[in-house]
N, CA, C and O atoms as a GROMACS GRO file, in nm:
protein
  592
    1UNK      N    1  11.280   3.817  16.403
    1UNK     CA    2  11.371   3.890  16.322
    1UNK      C    3  11.510   3.830  16.330
    1UNK      O    4  11.581   3.820  16.229
    2UNK      N    5  11.548   3.788  16.450
    2UNK     CA    6  11.678   3.726  16.464
    2UNK      C    7  11.685   3.596  16.385
    2UNK      O    8  11.789   3.561  16.330
    3UNK      N    9  11.573   3.525  16.380
    3UNK     CA   10  11.573   3.400  16.306
    3UNK      C   11  11.588   3.422  16.156
    3UNK      O   12  11.652   3.344  16.086
    4UNK      N   13  11.527   3.530  16.105
    4UNK     CA   14  11.542   3.562  15.963
    4UNK      C   15  11.689   3.594  15.932
    4UNK      O   16  11.743   3.550  15.830
    5UNK      N   17  11.751   3.669  16.021
    5UNK     CA   18  11.890   3.706  16.001
    5UNK      C   19  11.980   3.583  16.007
    5UNK      O   20  12.072   3.568  15.927
    6UNK      N   21  11.953   3.496  16.105
    6UNK     CA   22  12.029   3.371  16.115
    6UNK      C   23  12.012   3.285  15.990
    6UNK      O   24  12.109   3.228  15.940
    7UNK      N   25  11.893   3.274  15.941
    7UNK     CA   26  11.864   3.195  15.822
    7UNK      C   27  11.939   3.250  15.701
    7UNK      O   28  11.993   3.174  15.620
    8UNK      N   29  11.940   3.382  15.690
    8UNK     CA   30  12.010   3.443  15.578
    8UNK      C   31  12.162   3.422  15.588
    8UNK      O   32  12.229   3.393  15.489
    9UNK      N   33  12.213   3.436  15.710
    9UNK     CA   34  12.356   3.414  15.731
    9UNK      C   35  12.393   3.268  15.702
    9UNK      O   36  12.496   3.241  15.639
   10UNK      N   37  12.311   3.177  15.746
   10UNK     CA   38  12.336   3.034  15.722
   10UNK      C   39  12.331   3.005  15.573
   10UNK      O   40  12.415   2.932  15.521
   11UNK      N   41  12.234   3.062  15.506
   11UNK     CA   42  12.222   3.044  15.362
   11UNK      C   43  12.345   3.101  15.290
   11UNK      O   44  12.396   3.039  15.198
   12UNK      N   45  12.391   3.218  15.332
   12UNK     CA   46  12.510   3.280  15.272
   12UNK      C   47  12.633   3.195  15.297
   12UNK      O   48  12.718   3.180  15.209
   13UNK      N   49  12.644   3.140  15.417
   13UNK     CA   50  12.761   3.056  15.450
   13UNK      C   51  12.763   2.928  15.366
   13UNK      O   52  12.871   2.876  15.336
   14UNK      N   53  12.648   2.877  15.331
   14UNK     CA   54  12.641   2.755  15.253
   14UNK      C   55  12.659   2.784  15.104
   14UNK      O   56  12.731   2.712  15.034
   15UNK      N   57  12.596   2.890  15.055
   15UNK     CA   58  12.598   2.918  14.912
   15UNK      C   59  12.728   2.980  14.862
   15UNK      O   60  12.772   2.947  14.751
   16UNK      N   61  12.792   3.068  14.938
   16UNK     CA   62  12.914   3.135  14.892
   16UNK      C   63  13.026   3.037  14.859
   16UNK      O   64  13.084   3.047  14.751
   17UNK      N   65  13.060   2.942  14.946
   17UNK     CA   66  13.165   2.847  14.908
   17UNK      C   67  13.125   2.761  14.788
   17UNK      O   68  13.209   2.726  14.705
   18UNK      N   69  12.997   2.726  14.780
   18UNK     CA   70  12.951   2.645  14.668
   18UNK      C   71  12.964   2.723  14.537
   18UNK      O   72  13.006   2.667  14.436
   19UNK      N   73  12.927   2.851  14.538
   19UNK     CA   74  12.939   2.933  14.417
   19UNK      C   75  13.085   2.954  14.379
   19UNK      O   76  13.119   2.954  14.261
   20UNK      N   77  13.171   2.972  14.476
   20UNK     CA   78  13.313   2.993  14.448
   20UNK      C   79  13.376   2.869  14.384
   20UNK      O   80  13.470   2.881  14.304
   21UNK      N   81  13.326   2.751  14.419
   21UNK     CA   82  13.384   2.629  14.365
   21UNK      C   83  13.331   2.594  14.226
   21UNK      O   84  13.376   2.496  14.167
   22UNK      N   85  13.235   2.670  14.173
   22UNK     CA   86  13.178   2.641  14.042
   22UNK      C   87  13.276   2.668  13.928
   22UNK      O   88  13.268   2.604  13.823
   23UNK      N   89  13.367   2.761  13.946
   23UNK     CA   90  13.462   2.793  13.840
   23UNK      C   91  13.567   2.682  13.832
   23UNK      O   92  13.638   2.656  13.929
   24UNK      N   93  13.575   2.618  13.715
   24UNK     CA   94  13.670   2.508  13.697
   24UNK      C   95  13.801   2.562  13.643
   24UNK      O   96  13.801   2.648  13.554
   25UNK      N   97  13.912   2.514  13.695
   25UNK     CA   98  14.042   2.558  13.639
   25UNK      C   99  14.062   2.498  13.499
   25UNK      O  100  14.010   2.390  13.468
   26UNK      N  101  14.138   2.568  13.416
   26UNK     CA  102  14.167   2.519  13.281
   26UNK      C  103  14.253   2.394  13.290
   26UNK      O  104  14.349   2.391  13.368
   27UNK      N  105  14.222   2.292  13.210
   27UNK     CA  106  14.303   2.170  13.215
   27UNK      C  107  14.442   2.195  13.154
   27UNK      O  108  14.456   2.279  13.064
   28UNK      N  109  14.543   2.124  13.201
   28UNK     CA  110  14.676   2.141  13.142
   28UNK      C  111  14.676   2.088  12.999
   28UNK      O  112  14.598   1.998  12.966
   29UNK      N  113  14.763   2.143  12.911
   29UNK     CA  114  14.765   2.094  12.773
   29UNK      C  115  14.805   1.947  12.768
   29UNK      O  116  14.898   1.904  12.837
   30UNK      N  117  14.734   1.871  12.687
   30UNK     CA  118  14.765   1.729  12.676
   30UNK      C  119  14.868   1.706  12.566
   30UNK      O  120  14.893   1.795  12.485
   31UNK      N  121  14.926   1.589  12.565
   31UNK     CA  122  15.025   1.553  12.464
   31UNK      C  123  14.961   1.550  12.325
   31UNK      O  124  15.029   1.574  12.225
   32UNK      N  125  14.831   1.519  12.318
   32UNK     CA  126  14.762   1.511  12.190
   32UNK      C  127  14.746   1.647  12.124
   32UNK      O  128  14.744   1.656  12.002
   33UNK      N  129  14.735   1.755  12.205
   33UNK     CA  130  14.714   1.887  12.148
   33UNK      C  131  14.843   1.964  12.134
   33UNK      O  132  14.842   2.076  12.082
   34UNK      N  133  14.955   1.910  12.177
   34UNK     CA  134  15.084   1.977  12.163
   34UNK      C  135  15.125   1.978  12.017
   34UNK      O  136  15.085   1.891  11.939
   35UNK      N  137  15.205   2.078  11.980
   35UNK     CA  138  15.254   2.087  11.843
   35UNK      C  139  15.346   1.969  11.813
   35UNK      O  140  15.421   1.926  11.901
   36UNK      N  141  15.342   1.915  11.691
   36UNK     CA  142  15.429   1.802  11.657
   36UNK      C  143  15.575   1.846  11.655
   36UNK      O  144  15.607   1.962  11.629
   37UNK      N  145  15.663   1.751  11.683
   37UNK     CA  146  15.806   1.778  11.681
   37UNK      C  147  15.851   1.789  11.536
   37UNK      O  148  15.823   1.701  11.454
   38UNK      N  149  15.920   1.897  11.504
   38UNK     CA  150  15.969   1.918  11.368
   38UNK      C  151  16.113   1.869  11.362
   38UNK      O  152  16.197   1.910  11.442
   39UNK      N  153  16.140   1.781  11.266
   39UNK     CA  154  16.275   1.729  11.247
   39UNK      C  155  16.342   1.812  11.139
   39UNK      O  156  16.289   1.827  11.028
   40UNK      N  157  16.457   1.867  11.171
   40UNK     CA  158  16.530   1.946  11.073
   40UNK      C  159  16.572   1.857  10.957
   40UNK      O  160  16.603   1.740  10.976
   41UNK      N  161  16.571   1.912  10.837
   41UNK     CA  162  16.609   1.836  10.718
   41UNK      C  163  16.757   1.801  10.728
   41UNK      O  164  16.840   1.888  10.755
   42UNK      N  165  16.789   1.672  10.705
   42UNK     CA  166  16.929   1.629  10.712
   42UNK      C  167  16.949   1.499  10.636
   42UNK      O  168  16.854   1.423  10.612
   43UNK      N  169  17.074   1.475  10.598
   43UNK     CA  170  17.113   1.350  10.533
   43UNK      C  171  17.131   1.246  10.643
   43UNK      O  172  17.201   1.271  10.741
   44UNK      N  173  17.069   1.128  10.627
   44UNK     CA  174  17.084   1.022  10.727
   44UNK      C  175  17.179   0.912  10.683
   44UNK      O  176  17.240   0.847  10.768
   45UNK      N  177  17.195   0.891  10.551
   45UNK     CA  178  17.291   0.791  10.504
   45UNK      C  179  17.323   0.811  10.357
   45UNK      O  180  17.246   0.870  10.281
   46UNK      N  181  17.440   0.760  10.320
   46UNK     CA  182  17.486   0.760  10.181
   46UNK      C  183  17.534   0.617  10.154
   46UNK      O  184  17.623   0.567  10.222
   47UNK      N  185  17.474   0.553  10.054
   47UNK     CA  186  17.515   0.417  10.017
   47UNK      C  187  17.553   0.416   9.870
   47UNK      O  188  17.498   0.491   9.790
   48UNK      N  189  17.648   0.329   9.834
   48UNK     CA  190  17.684   0.310   9.694
   48UNK      C  191  17.663   0.164   9.656
   48UNK      O  192  17.676   0.074   9.740
   49UNK      N  193  17.632   0.141   9.529
   49UNK     CA  194  17.609   0.005   9.481
   49UNK      C  195  17.597   0.002   9.330
   49UNK      O  196  17.613   0.103   9.262
   50UNK      N  197  17.568  -0.116   9.280
   50UNK     CA  198  17.560  -0.137   9.135
   50UNK      C  199  17.418  -0.117   9.080
   50UNK      O  200  17.399  -0.116   8.958
   51UNK      N  201  17.319  -0.101   9.167
   51UNK     CA  202  17.181  -0.082   9.122
   51UNK      C  203  17.099  -0.018   9.234
   51UNK      O  204  17.134  -0.026   9.352
   52UNK      N  205  16.987   0.045   9.194
   52UNK     CA  206  16.891   0.098   9.290
   52UNK      C  207  16.755   0.039   9.260
   52UNK      O  208  16.726   0.001   9.147
   53UNK      N  209  16.672   0.032   9.363
   53UNK     CA  210  16.536  -0.017   9.346
   53UNK      C  211  16.442   0.096   9.307
   53UNK      O  212  16.484   0.211   9.291
   54UNK      N  213  16.315   0.063   9.292
   54UNK     CA  214  16.213   0.162   9.258
   54UNK      C  215  16.203   0.271   9.366
   54UNK      O  216  16.160   0.383   9.339
   55UNK      N  217  16.245   0.236   9.488
   55UNK     CA  218  16.242   0.332   9.599
   55UNK      C  219  16.366   0.420   9.604
   55UNK      O  220  16.384   0.496   9.699
   56UNK      N  221  16.453   0.410   9.503
   56UNK     CA  222  16.577   0.487   9.490
   56UNK      C  223  16.681   0.454   9.598
   56UNK      O  224  16.769   0.535   9.627
   57UNK      N  225  16.670   0.336   9.656
   57UNK     CA  226  16.765   0.292   9.759
   57UNK      C  227  16.851   0.179   9.704
   57UNK      O  228  16.809   0.104   9.616
   58UNK      N  229  16.972   0.168   9.756
   58UNK     CA  230  17.064   0.062   9.717
   58UNK      C  231  17.023  -0.065   9.792
   58UNK      O  232  17.021  -0.066   9.915
   59UNK      N  233  16.992  -0.170   9.718
   59UNK     CA  234  16.952  -0.296   9.782
   59UNK      C  235  17.074  -0.368   9.841
   59UNK      O  236  17.067  -0.424   9.950
   60UNK      N  237  17.185  -0.366   9.767
   60UNK     CA  238  17.307  -0.433   9.812
   60UNK      C  239  17.425  -0.336   9.803
   60UNK      O  240  17.487  -0.324   9.698
   61UNK      N  241  17.454  -0.266   9.913
   61UNK     CA  242  17.569  -0.174   9.910
   61UNK      C  243  17.699  -0.250   9.885
   61UNK      O  244  17.716  -0.363   9.931
   62UNK      N  245  17.790  -0.187   9.812
   62UNK     CA  246  17.922  -0.245   9.786
   62UNK      C  247  18.029  -0.139   9.813
   62UNK      O  248  18.000  -0.020   9.818
   63UNK      N  249  18.152  -0.187   9.830
   63UNK     CA  250  18.265  -0.096   9.849
   63UNK      C  251  18.364  -0.106   9.733
   63UNK      O  252  18.455  -0.024   9.721
   64UNK      N  253  18.344  -0.207   9.647
   64UNK     CA  254  18.435  -0.227   9.534
   64UNK      C  255  18.353  -0.250   9.407
   64UNK      O  256  18.259  -0.330   9.405
   65UNK      N  257  18.390  -0.176   9.303
   65UNK     CA  258  18.324  -0.187   9.173
   65UNK      C  259  18.421  -0.245   9.071
   65UNK      O  260  18.543  -0.243   9.092
   66UNK      N  261  18.366  -0.296   8.962
   66UNK     CA  262  18.447  -0.340   8.849
   66UNK      C  263  18.467  -0.225   8.752
   66UNK      O  264  18.396  -0.125   8.761
   67UNK      N  265  18.563  -0.235   8.661
   67UNK     CA  266  18.594  -0.126   8.568
   67UNK      C  267  18.481  -0.088   8.473
   67UNK      O  268  18.481   0.023   8.420
   68UNK      N  269  18.384  -0.176   8.451
   68UNK     CA  270  18.274  -0.145   8.359
   68UNK      C  271  18.140  -0.123   8.430
   68UNK      O  272  18.036  -0.110   8.365
   69UNK      N  273  18.141  -0.120   8.562
   69UNK     CA  274  18.016  -0.102   8.638
   69UNK      C  275  17.963   0.041   8.630
   69UNK      O  276  18.040   0.136   8.618
   70UNK      N  277  17.831   0.054   8.638
   70UNK     CA  278  17.768   0.182   8.663
   70UNK      C  279  17.769   0.199   8.814
   70UNK      O  280  17.735   0.106   8.888
   71UNK      N  281  17.808   0.317   8.861
   71UNK     CA  282  17.817   0.344   9.005
   71UNK      C  283  17.696   0.426   9.048
   71UNK      O  284  17.671   0.535   8.995
   72UNK      N  285  17.622   0.374   9.144
   72UNK     CA  286  17.504   0.440   9.196
   72UNK      C  287  17.529   0.488   9.339
   72UNK      O  288  17.600   0.423   9.416
   73UNK      N  289  17.470   0.601   9.373
   73UNK     CA  290  17.471   0.651   9.510
   73UNK      C  291  17.326   0.681   9.549
   73UNK      O  292  17.252   0.742   9.471
   74UNK      N  293  17.288   0.639   9.667
   74UNK     CA  294  17.156   0.670   9.720
   74UNK      C  295  17.175   0.752   9.847
   74UNK      O  296  17.244   0.711   9.940
   75UNK      N  297  17.111   0.869   9.849
   75UNK     CA  298  17.120   0.959   9.962
   75UNK      C  299  16.985   0.959  10.032
   75UNK      O  300  16.885   1.002   9.974
   76UNK      N  301  16.981   0.911  10.156
   76UNK     CA  302  16.855   0.912  10.231
   76UNK      C  303  16.854   1.032  10.325
   76UNK      O  304  16.956   1.068  10.384
   77UNK      N  305  16.736   1.091  10.336
   77UNK     CA  306  16.719   1.211  10.418
   77UNK      C  307  16.596   1.197  10.504
   77UNK      O  308  16.510   1.112  10.479
   78UNK      N  309  16.588   1.282  10.605
   78UNK     CA  310  16.466   1.291  10.686
   78UNK      C  311  16.438   1.438  10.712
   78UNK      O  312  16.526   1.523  10.701
   79UNK      N  313  16.314   1.465  10.746
   79UNK     CA  314  16.273   1.603  10.771
   79UNK      C  315  16.201   1.660  10.651
   79UNK      O  316  16.178   1.591  10.551
   80UNK      N  317  16.168   1.787  10.662
   80UNK     CA  318  16.094   1.854  10.555
   80UNK      C  319  16.174   1.974  10.506
   80UNK      O  320  16.246   2.038  10.582
   81UNK      N  321  16.158   2.002  10.378
   81UNK     CA  322  16.222   2.119  10.317
   81UNK      C  323  16.140   2.162  10.197
   81UNK      O  324  16.093   2.079  10.119
   82UNK      N  325  16.121   2.293  10.183
   82UNK     CA  326  16.042   2.340  10.069
   82UNK      C  327  16.119   2.324   9.938
   82UNK      O  328  16.059   2.301   9.833
   83UNK      N  329  16.251   2.335   9.944
   83UNK     CA  330  16.334   2.314   9.826
   83UNK      C  331  16.478   2.293   9.873
   83UNK      O  332  16.547   2.389   9.908
   84UNK      N  333  16.522   2.170   9.873
   84UNK     CA  334  16.659   2.137   9.912
   84UNK      C  335  16.734   2.090   9.788
   84UNK      O  336  16.686   2.005   9.714
   85UNK      N  337  16.851   2.147   9.766
   85UNK     CA  338  16.934   2.107   9.653
   85UNK      C  339  17.039   2.009   9.705
   85UNK      O  340  17.129   2.047   9.780
   86UNK      N  341  17.025   1.884   9.664
   86UNK     CA  342  17.122   1.781   9.702
   86UNK      C  343  17.218   1.765   9.584
   86UNK      O  344  17.175   1.738   9.472
   87UNK      N  345  17.346   1.782   9.611
   87UNK     CA  346  17.447   1.772   9.506
   87UNK      C  347  17.541   1.656   9.533
   87UNK      O  348  17.572   1.626   9.648
   88UNK      N  349  17.584   1.591   9.425
   88UNK     CA  350  17.680   1.481   9.433
   88UNK      C  351  17.802   1.518   9.350
   88UNK      O  352  17.791   1.556   9.234
   89UNK      N  353  17.917   1.505   9.411
   89UNK     CA  354  18.044   1.528   9.341
   89UNK      C  355  18.122   1.398   9.344
   89UNK      O  356  18.161   1.351   9.452
   90UNK      N  357  18.144   1.338   9.228
   90UNK     CA  358  18.218   1.213   9.214
   90UNK      C  359  18.364   1.246   9.190
   90UNK      O  360  18.396   1.324   9.099
   91UNK      N  361  18.454   1.189   9.270
   91UNK     CA  362  18.596   1.219   9.256
   91UNK      C  363  18.679   1.091   9.244
   91UNK      O  364  18.637   0.982   9.284
   92UNK      N  365  18.799   1.108   9.188
   92UNK     CA  366  18.894   0.997   9.169
   92UNK      C  367  19.025   1.033   9.238
   92UNK      O  368  19.071   1.147   9.232
   93UNK      N  369  19.084   0.935   9.305
   93UNK     CA  370  19.215   0.941   9.371
   93UNK      C  371  19.230   1.064   9.460
   93UNK      O  372  19.173   1.067   9.569
   94UNK      N  373  19.303   1.163   9.416
   94UNK     CA  374  19.337   1.277   9.502
   94UNK      C  375  19.239   1.393   9.489
   94UNK      O  376  19.276   1.508   9.514
   95UNK      N  377  19.116   1.367   9.451
   95UNK     CA  378  19.015   1.472   9.443
   95UNK      C  379  18.984   1.519   9.302
   95UNK      O  380  18.908   1.615   9.285
   96UNK      N  381  19.040   1.454   9.202
   96UNK     CA  382  19.009   1.490   9.064
   96UNK      C  383  18.859   1.469   9.040
   96UNK      O  384  18.809   1.358   9.057
   97UNK      N  385  18.789   1.576   9.002
   97UNK     CA  386  18.644   1.568   8.983
   97UNK      C  387  18.612   1.496   8.853
   97UNK      O  388  18.659   1.533   8.745
   98UNK      N  389  18.530   1.391   8.866
   98UNK     CA  390  18.484   1.314   8.750
   98UNK      C  391  18.356   1.377   8.696
   98UNK      O  392  18.343   1.402   8.576
   99UNK      N  393  18.262   1.402   8.788
   99UNK     CA  394  18.133   1.458   8.747
   99UNK      C  395  18.063   1.518   8.868
   99UNK      O  396  18.080   1.472   8.981
  100UNK      N  397  17.983   1.622   8.843
  100UNK     CA  398  17.900   1.683   8.946
  100UNK      C  399  17.756   1.687   8.896
  100UNK      O  400  17.732   1.709   8.777
  101UNK      N  401  17.663   1.666   8.985
  101UNK     CA  402  17.521   1.670   8.949
  101UNK      C  403  17.440   1.709   9.072
  101UNK      O  404  17.489   1.700   9.185
  102UNK      N  405  17.315   1.752   9.050
  102UNK     CA  406  17.231   1.789   9.164
  102UNK      C  407  17.084   1.762   9.133
  102UNK      O  408  17.043   1.753   9.017
  103UNK      N  409  17.008   1.752   9.239
  103UNK     CA  410  16.863   1.732   9.232
  103UNK      C  411  16.799   1.827   9.333
  103UNK      O  412  16.848   1.840   9.445
  104UNK      N  413  16.690   1.892   9.295
  104UNK     CA  414  16.614   1.974   9.389
  104UNK      C  415  16.493   1.892   9.433
  104UNK      O  416  16.415   1.846   9.350
  105UNK      N  417  16.479   1.875   9.565
  105UNK     CA  418  16.368   1.798   9.619
  105UNK      C  419  16.290   1.882   9.718
  105UNK      O  420  16.342   1.980   9.772
  106UNK      N  421  16.165   1.844   9.744
  106UNK     CA  422  16.079   1.910   9.841
  106UNK      C  423  16.015   1.804   9.930
  106UNK      O  424  15.894   1.783   9.924
  107UNK      N  425  16.094   1.738  10.014
  107UNK     CA  426  16.041   1.628  10.094
  107UNK      C  427  15.956   1.677  10.212
  107UNK      O  428  15.974   1.788  10.262
  108UNK      N  429  15.864   1.591  10.253
  108UNK     CA  430  15.783   1.618  10.372
  108UNK      C  431  15.808   1.513  10.479
  108UNK      O  432  15.737   1.506  10.578
  109UNK      N  433  15.909   1.432  10.459
  109UNK     CA  434  15.945   1.324  10.551
  109UNK      C  435  16.063   1.247  10.494
  109UNK      O  436  16.137   1.300  10.411
  110UNK      N  437  16.081   1.124  10.537
  110UNK     CA  438  16.194   1.044  10.486
  110UNK      C  439  16.188   1.033  10.332
  110UNK      O  440  16.082   1.014  10.274
  111UNK      N  441  16.307   1.044  10.269
  111UNK     CA  442  16.314   1.038  10.123
  111UNK      C  443  16.449   0.980  10.081
  111UNK      O  444  16.543   0.977  10.159
  112UNK      N  445  16.456   0.935   9.956
  112UNK     CA  446  16.582   0.886   9.898
  112UNK      C  447  16.600   0.954   9.763
  112UNK      O  448  16.505   0.969   9.686
  113UNK      N  449  16.722   0.995   9.735
  113UNK     CA  450  16.757   1.058   9.608
  113UNK      C  451  16.870   0.977   9.547
  113UNK      O  452  16.966   0.941   9.616
  114UNK      N  453  16.860   0.949   9.417
  114UNK     CA  454  16.957   0.862   9.348
  114UNK      C  455  17.042   0.942   9.251
  114UNK      O  456  16.993   1.030   9.181
  115UNK      N  457  17.172   0.909   9.249
  115UNK     CA  458  17.267   0.963   9.152
  115UNK      C  459  17.344   0.845   9.093
  115UNK      O  460  17.360   0.742   9.159
  116UNK      N  461  17.390   0.858   8.970
  116UNK     CA  462  17.474   0.752   8.913
  116UNK      C  463  17.565   0.808   8.805
  116UNK      O  464  17.537   0.911   8.743
  117UNK      N  465  17.674   0.737   8.785
  117UNK     CA  466  17.766   0.771   8.677
  117UNK      C  467  17.803   0.644   8.602
  117UNK      O  468  17.808   0.535   8.658
  118UNK      N  469  17.828   0.662   8.474
  118UNK     CA  470  17.867   0.552   8.388
  118UNK      C  471  17.974   0.602   8.292
  118UNK      O  472  17.989   0.723   8.272
  119UNK      N  473  18.047   0.509   8.233
  119UNK     CA  474  18.155   0.548   8.144
  119UNK      C  475  18.162   0.448   8.030
  119UNK      O  476  18.152   0.327   8.052
  120UNK      N  477  18.178   0.498   7.905
  120UNK     CA  478  18.185   0.410   7.789
  120UNK      C  479  18.311   0.323   7.793
  120UNK      O  480  18.307   0.205   7.758
  121UNK      N  481  18.421   0.381   7.835
  121UNK     CA  482  18.545   0.303   7.850
  121UNK      C  483  18.558   0.260   7.996
  121UNK      O  484  18.489   0.314   8.083
  122UNK      N  485  18.646   0.164   8.025
  122UNK     CA  486  18.658   0.117   8.165
  122UNK      C  487  18.704   0.227   8.262
  122UNK      O  488  18.782   0.316   8.227
  123UNK      N  489  18.653   0.216   8.385
  123UNK     CA  490  18.699   0.306   8.491
  123UNK      C  491  18.842   0.271   8.527
  123UNK      O  492  18.876   0.152   8.532
  124UNK      N  493  18.929   0.370   8.551
  124UNK     CA  494  19.064   0.339   8.599
  124UNK      C  495  19.057   0.275   8.738
  124UNK      O  496  18.973   0.311   8.820
  125UNK      N  497  19.146   0.180   8.763
  125UNK     CA  498  19.154   0.116   8.895
  125UNK      C  499  19.204   0.220   8.994
  125UNK      O  500  19.294   0.298   8.963
  126UNK      N  501  19.145   0.222   9.114
  126UNK     CA  502  19.189   0.316   9.217
  126UNK      C  503  19.079   0.351   9.315
  126UNK      O  504  18.976   0.285   9.322
  127UNK      N  505  19.105   0.458   9.390
  127UNK     CA  506  19.012   0.504   9.495
  127UNK      C  507  18.920   0.613   9.441
  127UNK      O  508  18.963   0.702   9.367
  128UNK      N  509  18.794   0.603   9.480
  128UNK     CA  510  18.692   0.699   9.438
  128UNK      C  511  18.613   0.744   9.561
  128UNK      O  512  18.623   0.684   9.668
  129UNK      N  513  18.535   0.851   9.543
  129UNK     CA  514  18.445   0.897   9.649
  129UNK      C  515  18.328   0.971   9.586
  129UNK      O  516  18.340   1.025   9.476
  130UNK      N  517  18.217   0.971   9.656
  130UNK     CA  518  18.106   1.058   9.620
  130UNK      C  519  18.083   1.147   9.742
  130UNK      O  520  18.062   1.098   9.854
  131UNK      N  521  18.088   1.277   9.719
  131UNK     CA  522  18.070   1.376   9.826
  131UNK      C  523  17.932   1.438   9.808
  131UNK      O  524  17.897   1.482   9.698
  132UNK      N  525  17.855   1.442   9.915
  132UNK     CA  526  17.718   1.493   9.910
  132UNK      C  527  17.710   1.626   9.987
  132UNK      O  528  17.766   1.640  10.096
  133UNK      N  529  17.641   1.721   9.927
  133UNK     CA  530  17.614   1.847   9.996
  133UNK      C  531  17.465   1.881   9.982
  133UNK      O  532  17.400   1.840   9.886
  134UNK      N  533  17.414   1.956  10.078
  134UNK     CA  534  17.276   2.002  10.075
  134UNK      C  535  17.279   2.154  10.082
  134UNK      O  536  17.330   2.211  10.178
  135UNK      N  537  17.224   2.217   9.980
  135UNK     CA  538  17.225   2.363   9.970
  135UNK      C  539  17.366   2.419   9.987
  135UNK      O  540  17.384   2.524  10.049
  136UNK      N  541  17.465   2.350   9.931
  136UNK     CA  542  17.602   2.395   9.935
  136UNK      C  543  17.680   2.360  10.060
  136UNK      O  544  17.799   2.390  10.070
  137UNK      N  545  17.615   2.296  10.158
  137UNK     CA  546  17.681   2.259  10.283
  137UNK      C  547  17.719   2.111  10.279
  137UNK      O  548  17.631   2.027  10.257
  138UNK      N  549  17.848   2.077  10.298
  138UNK     CA  550  17.887   1.935  10.296
  138UNK      C  551  17.804   1.854  10.397
  138UNK      O  552  17.786   1.894  10.512
  139UNK      N  553  17.755   1.737  10.350
  139UNK     CA  554  17.667   1.655  10.433
  139UNK      C  555  17.712   1.511  10.446
  139UNK      O  556  17.646   1.432  10.514
  140UNK      N  557  17.822   1.475  10.383
  140UNK     CA  558  17.872   1.339  10.395
  140UNK      C  559  17.950   1.297  10.273
  140UNK      O  560  17.951   1.364  10.170
  141UNK      N  561  18.016   1.182  10.289
  141UNK     CA  562  18.102   1.131  10.184
  141UNK      C  563  18.105   0.979  10.195
  141UNK      O  564  18.100   0.924  10.304
  142UNK      N  565  18.114   0.913  10.080
  142UNK     CA  566  18.126   0.767  10.077
  142UNK      C  567  18.245   0.734   9.988
  142UNK      O  568  18.249   0.774   9.872
  143UNK      N  569  18.342   0.660  10.044
  143UNK     CA  570  18.460   0.617   9.970
  143UNK      C  571  18.438   0.476   9.917
  143UNK      O  572  18.372   0.394   9.981
  144UNK      N  573  18.495   0.447   9.798
  144UNK     CA  574  18.487   0.314   9.739
  144UNK      C  575  18.603   0.298   9.642
  144UNK      O  576  18.677   0.394   9.616
  145UNK      N  577  18.619   0.180   9.589
  145UNK     CA  578  18.730   0.153   9.497
  145UNK      C  579  18.681   0.086   9.370
  145UNK      O  580  18.571   0.030   9.366
  146UNK      N  581  18.764   0.094   9.268
  146UNK     CA  582  18.744   0.017   9.144
  146UNK      C  583  18.866  -0.071   9.132
  146UNK      O  584  18.980  -0.024   9.137
  147UNK      N  585  18.842  -0.203   9.115
  147UNK     CA  586  18.952  -0.297   9.097
  147UNK      C  587  18.919  -0.390   8.982
  147UNK      O  588  18.804  -0.400   8.939
  148UNK      N  589  19.022  -0.459   8.932
  148UNK     CA  590  19.001  -0.550   8.819
  148UNK      C  591  18.937  -0.678   8.864
  148UNK      O  592  18.912  -0.766   8.782
   0.00000   0.00000   0.00000
């Protein structure tokens, strides 16, 4: 009888720790299953030039235009937005507004938006700027000149 009891106790001593170790702890979350980093929508650059490519970007940025040039602005952005209104305000000298325009975009990543102005008669020589806003919030400015 004592041997049966000893055998049972020995069996319990061997099996209980083994059974307790069967439960596996949950693995820590891996980098692959983590949520992706969301980049807030923002303007990353404003360039001006005499032409834009098919990608709506300025190939050769300039700071000085001629009196008969068409003036282009390319606004590059990153991030996502369901509907972002990008506005361009073109000004002369002390803030005199030449023209205002806007585009509504719905980007899901890096994007470029193009604006341009032209004039039938020559542009007056002087200082100009294009001011960019997103949803009414100022987002940057690019200064340039027109010379003969």
